[in-house]
N, CA, C and O of each residue as an XYZ file, in Angstrom:
268
protein
N     -64.719   -123.470      4.485
C     -64.554   -123.212      3.294
C     -64.183   -122.057      2.597
O     -65.156   -121.369      2.288
N     -62.682   -121.450      2.112
C     -62.330   -120.262      1.590
C     -63.646   -119.410      0.712
O     -64.687   -119.953      0.343
N     -63.370   -118.318      0.556
C     -64.303   -117.745     -0.985
C     -63.826   -118.137     -2.475
O     -64.445   -118.203     -3.537
N     -61.862   -118.475     -1.974
C     -61.436   -119.275     -3.381
C     -62.411   -120.662     -3.933
O     -62.916   -121.089     -4.972
N     -62.309   -120.947     -2.767
C     -62.670   -122.250     -3.033
C     -64.589   -122.496     -3.064
O     -65.112   -123.418     -3.690
N     -65.255   -121.616     -2.375
C     -66.229   -121.327     -2.854
C     -67.112   -120.961     -4.339
O     -68.234   -121.284     -4.728
N     -65.816   -119.980     -5.044
C     -66.072   -119.027     -6.377
C     -65.531   -121.009     -7.210
O     -66.008   -121.154     -8.335
N     -64.787   -122.107     -6.754
C     -64.369   -122.906     -7.814
C     -65.095   -123.516     -7.946
O     -65.252   -123.866     -9.116
N     -66.225   -124.193     -6.733
C     -67.296   -124.599     -6.768
C     -68.702   -124.350     -7.377
O     -69.534   -125.230     -7.598
N     -68.896   -122.577     -7.696
C     -69.962   -122.018     -7.955
C     -69.567   -121.609     -9.555
O     -70.347   -120.915    -10.207
N     -68.138   -122.156    -10.200
C     -68.310   -122.284    -11.226
C     -68.205   -123.324    -12.083
O     -67.753   -123.352    -13.227
N     -68.819   -124.454    -11.191
C     -68.798   -125.871    -12.214
C     -70.640   -125.884    -11.753
O     -71.439   -126.800    -11.561
N     -70.707   -124.947    -11.729
C     -72.818   -125.167    -11.409
C     -72.947   -124.317    -13.234
O     -72.371   -123.584    -14.037
N     -74.307   -125.234    -12.949
C     -74.625   -125.036    -14.435
C     -75.173   -123.639    -14.571
O     -75.634   -123.208    -13.514
N     -75.253   -122.685    -15.772
C     -75.760   -120.702    -15.609
C     -77.136   -121.141    -15.222
O     -77.616   -120.243    -15.914
N     -78.250   -121.756    -14.705
C     -79.150   -121.343    -14.481
C     -78.967   -120.985    -13.059
O     -79.366   -119.918    -12.591
N     -78.240   -122.072    -12.253
C     -77.449   -122.093    -11.138
C     -76.496   -121.019     -9.951
O     -76.503   -120.840     -8.733
N     -75.736   -120.485    -11.127
C     -74.990   -119.498    -11.001
C     -75.729   -118.347    -11.335
O     -75.444   -117.299    -10.757
N     -76.696   -118.369    -12.233
C     -77.278   -116.758    -12.042
C     -78.516   -116.988    -10.819
O     -78.947   -115.850    -10.632
N     -78.958   -117.548    -10.287
C     -79.901   -117.740     -8.482
C     -78.895   -117.434     -7.364
O     -79.055   -116.842     -6.297
N     -77.423   -118.211     -8.110
C     -76.465   -117.717     -6.884
C     -76.092   -116.410     -7.199
O     -76.014   -116.102     -6.010
N     -75.781   -115.330     -7.796
C     -75.558   -114.056     -8.026
C     -76.631   -113.502     -7.517
O     -76.622   -112.552     -6.734
N     -77.709   -114.138     -7.988
C     -78.982   -112.607     -7.633
C     -78.378   -113.027     -6.053
O     -77.796   -112.102     -5.488
N     -78.453   -114.140     -5.410
C     -78.897   -114.095     -4.260
C     -77.839   -113.533     -3.071
O     -77.999   -113.030     -1.959
N     -76.821   -113.842     -3.797
C     -75.621   -112.384     -3.370
C     -75.749   -111.289     -3.894
O     -74.956   -110.458     -3.451
N     -76.556   -110.864     -4.812
C     -76.828   -109.971     -4.792
C     -77.510   -109.322     -3.839
O     -77.027   -108.560     -3.001
N     -78.592   -109.613     -3.965
C     -79.798   -108.988     -2.725
C     -78.989   -108.931     -1.276
O     -79.197   -107.954     -0.556
N     -78.363   -109.634     -0.978
C     -77.579   -109.754      0.590
C     -76.896   -108.612      0.754
O     -76.704   -108.148      1.878
N     -76.391   -107.948     -0.516
C     -75.588   -106.652     -0.309
C     -76.763   -105.429     -0.110
O     -76.775   -104.627      0.825
N     -77.407   -105.471     -0.840
C     -78.400   -104.139     -1.541
C     -79.791   -104.689      0.154
O     -80.948   -104.989     -0.141
N     -79.536   -104.695      1.004
C     -80.394   -104.429      1.935
C     -81.573   -102.474      1.800
O     -81.286   -101.279      1.721
N     -82.592   -103.144      1.841
C     -83.150   -101.122      2.257
C     -82.547   -100.659      3.719
O     -82.082   -101.364      4.614
N     -82.653    -99.763      3.677
C     -82.135    -98.540      4.796
C     -83.653    -97.408      5.193
O     -83.944    -96.263      4.846
N     -84.311    -98.410      6.045
C     -85.302    -97.217      6.873
C     -85.157    -96.025      6.238
O     -85.653    -95.440      5.275
N     -84.001    -95.770      7.396
C     -83.851    -93.934      7.381
C     -83.307    -93.644      6.249
O     -82.964    -92.463      6.301
N     -83.025    -94.146      5.161
C     -82.780    -92.929      3.662
C     -84.436    -93.408      3.001
O     -84.910    -92.584      2.219
N     -85.173    -94.498      3.246
C     -86.218    -94.589      3.016
C     -86.817    -93.215      3.456
O     -87.394    -92.518      2.621
N     -86.732    -92.953      4.310
C     -87.926    -92.206      5.201
C     -87.552    -90.490      4.731
O     -88.378    -89.630      4.424
N     -86.148    -90.355      4.792
C     -85.640    -88.591      3.658
C     -86.437    -88.885      2.794
O     -87.516    -88.303      2.904
N     -86.319    -89.718      1.778
C     -86.591    -89.796      0.633
C     -88.304    -89.357      0.675
O     -88.792    -88.268      0.376
N     -88.862    -90.349      1.056
C     -90.333    -89.937      1.321
C     -90.651    -88.819      1.447
O     -91.160    -88.046      0.637
N     -90.284    -88.656      2.752
C     -90.432    -86.187      3.312
C     -90.010    -85.634      2.229
O     -90.574    -84.629      1.795
N     -88.841    -86.248      1.545
C     -88.527    -85.264      0.231
C     -89.784    -84.918     -0.475
O     -90.353    -83.832     -0.584
N     -90.073    -86.048     -0.911
C     -91.501    -86.654     -1.877
C     -92.298    -85.432     -1.794
O     -92.656    -84.653     -2.678
N     -92.552    -85.442     -0.157
C     -94.075    -84.940     -0.149
C     -93.673    -83.667      0.233
O     -94.703    -83.002      0.342
N     -92.567    -82.898      0.526
C     -92.151    -81.676      0.197
C     -92.389    -80.806     -1.200
O     -92.745    -79.643     -1.392
N     -92.000    -81.990     -2.162
C     -91.511    -81.745     -3.792
C     -93.009    -81.401     -3.974
O     -93.161    -80.232     -4.331
N     -94.070    -82.050     -3.838
C     -95.461    -82.694     -4.169
C     -95.997    -81.553     -3.798
O     -96.292    -80.752     -4.685
N     -96.250    -81.212     -2.376
C     -96.754    -79.974     -1.745
C     -96.327    -78.745     -1.948
O     -97.077    -77.899     -1.461
N     -95.266    -78.279     -2.564
C     -94.539    -76.683     -3.702
C     -95.080    -77.099     -5.015
O     -95.772    -76.269     -5.605
N     -94.909    -78.071     -5.480
C     -95.603    -78.178     -6.926
C     -97.429    -78.015     -7.251
O     -98.110    -77.638     -8.205
N     -97.752    -78.643     -5.576
C     -99.757    -77.959     -5.679
C     -99.842    -76.865     -5.313
O    -100.745    -76.167     -5.774
N     -98.658    -76.176     -4.071
C     -98.970    -74.891     -4.218
C     -98.178    -73.154     -5.092
O     -98.313    -71.986     -4.726
N     -97.293    -73.817     -6.458
C     -97.519    -72.930     -7.043
C     -95.904    -72.824     -7.080
O     -95.485    -72.250     -8.086
N     -95.283    -73.108     -6.502
C     -93.349    -72.971     -5.454
C     -92.938    -73.707     -6.818
O     -92.483    -72.947     -7.673
N     -93.016    -74.955     -7.134
C     -92.360    -75.539     -8.070
C     -93.012    -75.834     -9.455
O     -94.163    -75.995     -9.859
N     -91.849    -75.833     -9.965
C     -92.237    -76.177    -11.854
C     -92.293    -77.406    -12.206
O     -91.429    -78.212    -11.863
N     -93.569    -77.794    -13.117
C     -93.473    -79.321    -13.417
C     -92.783    -79.306    -14.807
O     -93.330    -78.585    -15.641
N     -91.456    -80.114    -15.271
C     -90.921    -79.986    -16.722
C     -92.109    -80.989    -17.660
O     -92.725    -81.957    -17.213
N     -92.174    -80.571    -18.694
C     -93.196    -81.600    -19.455
C     -92.287    -82.987    -19.668
O     -91.060    -82.945    -19.574
N     -92.860    -83.957    -19.901
C     -91.928    -85.393    -20.258
C     -91.606    -85.925    -21.598
O     -91.005    -86.947    -21.931
N     -92.427    -84.509    -22.619
C     -91.307    -84.944    -23.907
C     -90.178    -84.307    -23.176
O     -89.393    -85.181    -22.806
N     -89.767    -82.994    -22.797
C     -88.972    -82.356    -22.726
C     -87.694    -83.177    -21.621
O     -86.485    -83.021    -21.796
N     -88.291    -84.029    -20.519
C     -87.406    -84.759    -19.814
C     -86.658    -86.143    -20.771
O     -85.644    -86.712    -20.368
N     -87.311    -86.492    -21.960
C     -86.879    -87.595    -22.681
C     -86.560    -86.999    -23.814
O     -86.675    -87.781    -24.757
N     -86.111    -85.658    -24.203
C     -85.677    -85.550    -25.671
C     -84.260    -85.692    -25.345
O     -83.653    -85.435    -24.306
N     -83.696    -86.369    -26.968
C     -82.025    -85.965    -26.943
C     -82.051    -87.268    -26.185
O     -81.007    -87.746    -25.742
């Protein structure tokens, strides 16, 4: 079955079924990347250490969300 045929069939589904189909397709495209997750975890640890050692300043929450 071609993509066009699949789309035509999908458009005949009830809205709840189409939503379920879309969710499944999006999840299949958004697979976790362990290498990137590991890089971010190391960066977060590095930043936390720098903050605790006083080498990095925090920004108050109010300032982050103002305007």
